[in-house]
C-alpha positions, 0 to 999 in steps of 0.5 A: 499500500502506498502512502500519499504524500503530505500536503505542501505548506508554506514556510512559517513566516508565510503563514504568518504573513498570509494570515496578517495580509487577510487581517485574521487573528490567530483566534480566528484562524484557530477556529476555522481550522478547528484547533487552539490558539497556542497550536496556530502560534506553534505552526507560525513559529516552526516549532510544530508542523501540522499533520493529518487532517488538520494539515489539509484543512490548514493548507486549504485555508492558507491557499484561500487566503493567499488568492484572496491576497492575490485578488486584492492586489489585482483589483485596480483602484477606481479613478475618476474619469477625466472629461473628454476635451477636444484635442486635435489628432496627433501627428502620425510619428515615424516608426522609430519614435513611435516606441520609446524604450524604457529606462533601465534600472540603474545598478549601484556600485558595491560601495553605494550598495554598502552605504545603503545597508549601513545607514538602513540598519546600523543605528538599529544594530547599535541599539541592539548591541548596546542591550548586550553590553551595557556599554555605548562605545563598545556597542558602536565598535562592535557593529562597525567592526562587523560592517568592516568585516561585511566589506572585506567579503562583500560579494558573499554578503551581497549575496546573502539572504539576510545581509542584516542578519550576517552583520548582526551576528558578526557584531554580537559575536565581537561584542560577547567576546571573552577577550573584551574584559581584557581591554583597558577600556573594560576596566572603567565602567560607563555611566548607567541610564539616567532612568531608574527603571531603564538601569534596573532592566540593563543590570537585570540583562547583564546578569544573564549569561551571554547565550541567554541574553543573546537569545532574549534580545534576539527574540523579544527584542529585535523579533525574530522567529524562534527557528531564526533565533536558534540559527543565529546563535548556532543552537538547536530550536529546543535549546533556544527555547529553553534559554529563552524561557530561562531568561524570562524567568529571570527577568520576571523574578527580578521585574514582575511587571515584565512577565508579559512578552508584549511588555518586555518587548516594549521596554526593551525597545524603550530601553535601546531608543533612550540612549544616545547612541551614534555610528560613524558615516559609511565612507569612514567605516569603509576607509578604516576597514580597507586600511585594516585589510591593507595592514594585515595584508602587508604583514602577511606578506612580510611575515612570509618573505621573512620565513622564506629568507630564514628557511633558505639561510638555514638550508645554506648554512646547515652541515650535511652529515653529523659530527659528533661533539668532542667532550672536554677532558676532565681529571678523573680522581679516586683511582689508585696510581699505576705501579710498575712490575718489579722482581719476584720475591722467592715465595712467587718464584717457588709458586710459579715453578711449582704451577708450571711443573704440575701443568706440564706433568699432570694428566689434567692439562688440555691442549687446544685441538680441532673439532 
């Protein structure tokens, strides 16, 4: 028995967009499908996937919503018809002028595309990074370093599906690097926010572990979905959900008024917007990035040349065979002096004669022979 393939569904983001485009709430959509609001929310976030009959009903409903959206877009906007006026008949134009070519879209240069991306996303990224570090200068520097890395790899970043996400992930990695604590600037604390509520919220965020803090900022601050948050933090979806829940519990224990995710999202946005954060101009960022790239390129070339020269000198001057080292002479102590042989005594002479006689006449004398 062959099993029929499951009904295809659009991605989670498209499901939510179709619902919002047709002005449907999650409760209304859940009623039409026959499930709960929490189930619809899980489908739209990508945590779960509908199966069986619910999947078919959900797919048909999404298809209907897509058709309704397409019909609304295709419907022309009624405009008042202008009153007819007597106009002279137009003169016939030559064939070369009858069809005017449409102007082609102007393609942006790499520098213009980079500047547009920077001006669009840099201010928001600086505010988001401030929530991670609690330091204004560190947030600005992290975002600028991320954009400099993006400019060095611009062909790859320009083709990425989410260039802002690429830069954001790089900025967060730089801001949360453990090496930041060894910098002299890190030893001098910056003035806290003026508002007591903002100061308490920022201190609560900074007490969270870096991974939990980053997950909370991405999900409740930036507004990413759970799968996108998990992908950007390089974790599985269950792990990201666990970090998010733990971070929310910690914040709610310190600030009970922020137990609602909607209130927490609003407070994070207010905290990030209340600070006066600035960022450099796009040409300055590109210039600094190019200078740093040239410096490291020249340093790598100089190191390679020095390594080649050292290797050649070593090969030139190294011996071709092993020569054992000559040990240095030292005086040996504790050995008795060597005595020169002298004349034998009478007893020694008698003993020698006795031994000779016995060896010559006795039967025990052994004579060497060939076997």
